[in-house]
C-alpha positions in Angstrom: 20.9 8.6 -17.1 22.1 7.3 -20.4 19.8 4.8 -22.3 22.1 1.9 -21.5 22.3 2.3 -17.6 18.5 2.6 -17.6 18.3 -1.1 -19.8 20.4 -2.6 -17.6 18.7 -1.4 -14.5 15.4 -2.9 -16.1 16.9 -6.3 -17.1 18.2 -6.5 -13.8 14.7 -5.6 -12.0 13.0 -8.1 -14.5 15.4 -10.9 -12.9 15.1 -9.8 -10.0 11.5 -9.5 -9.6 9.5 -11.8 -12.0 6.1 -11.1 -13.1 3.4 -13.4 -12.1 2.4 -14.3 -15.5 0.1 -17.2 -14.6 -1.9 -14.9 -12.0 -2.3 -11.7 -14.3 -1.7 -13.5 -18.3 -4.9 -12.0 -19.7 -6.4 -9.7 -17.0 -6.1 -5.9 -15.9 -7.4 -6.8 -12.6 -8.2 -9.3 -10.5 -11.5 -11.0 -10.4 -13.5 -11.7 -7.3 -12.7 -15.6 -7.6 -8.9 -14.6 -8.0 -9.1 -12.3 -5.1 -10.9 -15.2 -2.9 -8.2 -17.8 -4.2 -5.2 -15.2 -2.4 -4.1 -16.1 0.9 -5.5 -14.2 4.0 -2.3 -12.2 3.7 -2.5 -11.2 0.2 -6.3 -10.5 0.6 -5.6 -8.2 3.0 -2.5 -6.5 1.0 -5.5 -5.9 -2.0 -7.7 -5.0 0.0 -5.4 -2.1 1.9 -4.0 -0.8 -1.4 -7.4 -0.7 -3.5 -9.1 1.5 -0.2 -5.9 3.7 -0.4 -6.8 4.1 -4.3 -10.6 4.7 -3.9 -9.4 7.5 -0.7 -6.9 9.0 -3.1 -9.8 9.5 -5.5 -10.1 13.0 -4.7 -6.2 14.1 -5.7 -7.9 12.8 -9.4 -11.0 14.9 -9.5 -13.5 12.6 -7.7 -15.6 14.5 -4.9 -14.0 15.0 -1.8 -17.5 14.1 -0.1 -17.4 10.6 -1.2 -14.1 9.8 0.3 -14.9 11.2 3.4 -17.7 9.4 3.6 -15.8 6.1 2.8 -13.4 7.2 5.4 -15.6 7.5 8.1 -17.5 4.4 7.2 -14.0 2.3 7.2 -11.8 4.0 9.2 -11.7 1.9 12.4 -11.2 -1.2 10.3 -7.8 -2.3 9.8 -6.5 -4.7 6.8 -8.3 -8.1 8.3 -11.7 -6.5 8.6 -11.4 -5.1 5.2 -10.2 -8.2 3.5 -13.2 -9.8 5.3 -15.9 -7.7 4.4 -14.9 -7.9 0.6 -14.6 -12.1 0.9 -18.1 -11.7 2.7 -19.7 -9.5 0.0 -18.1 -12.3 -2.8 -19.4 -15.2 -1.0 -23.1 -13.4 -0.4 -23.1 -12.5 -4.0 -21.4 -15.3 -5.9 -22.4 -13.8 -9.3 -20.1 -11.0 -8.6 -16.7 -13.4 -8.6 -16.7 -13.3 -12.4 -16.4 -9.3 -12.0 -13.1 -7.8 -11.8 -12.2 -6.5 -8.1 -12.5 -2.3 -8.4 -15.9 -2.9 -9.4 -16.9 -5.4 -7.5 -15.2 -3.4 -4.4 -17.1 -0.2 -5.2 -20.9 -2.1 -5.1 -19.4 -3.6 -1.7 -18.5 -0.5 -0.5 -21.7 1.1 -1.2 -23.9 -1.4 0.3 -21.9 -1.4 3.4 -21.6 2.7 3.5 -24.5 3.8 1.0 -24.2 5.4 -1.8 -24.8 9.2 -1.0 -22.5 11.5 0.8 -23.9 12.8 3.7 -25.6 16.3 3.5 
């Protein structure tokens, strides 16, 4: 593609899909507090996305056994249940709300599913 065409497409996308600058003005990740402020549908989408990312980690070099353990622990949960697990963890651990959700999610899932993969 020509550079002018690419620039035009990017400008159109910026107009059609505006960024939510108010929510992400200075933080690269959503905090626990911001997660709890999402609508139920937003929490479900976020929880599903972050779990999908964790399950894809072996493609980036993470141990397959850890992803398999996580999948076995959470495989029967739907997106509402996943969001509920994270929301409950944050309600029970109010001190965690100031931290970014990737770290909070790992701690919540470690508490739920265990820290070590089965032998």
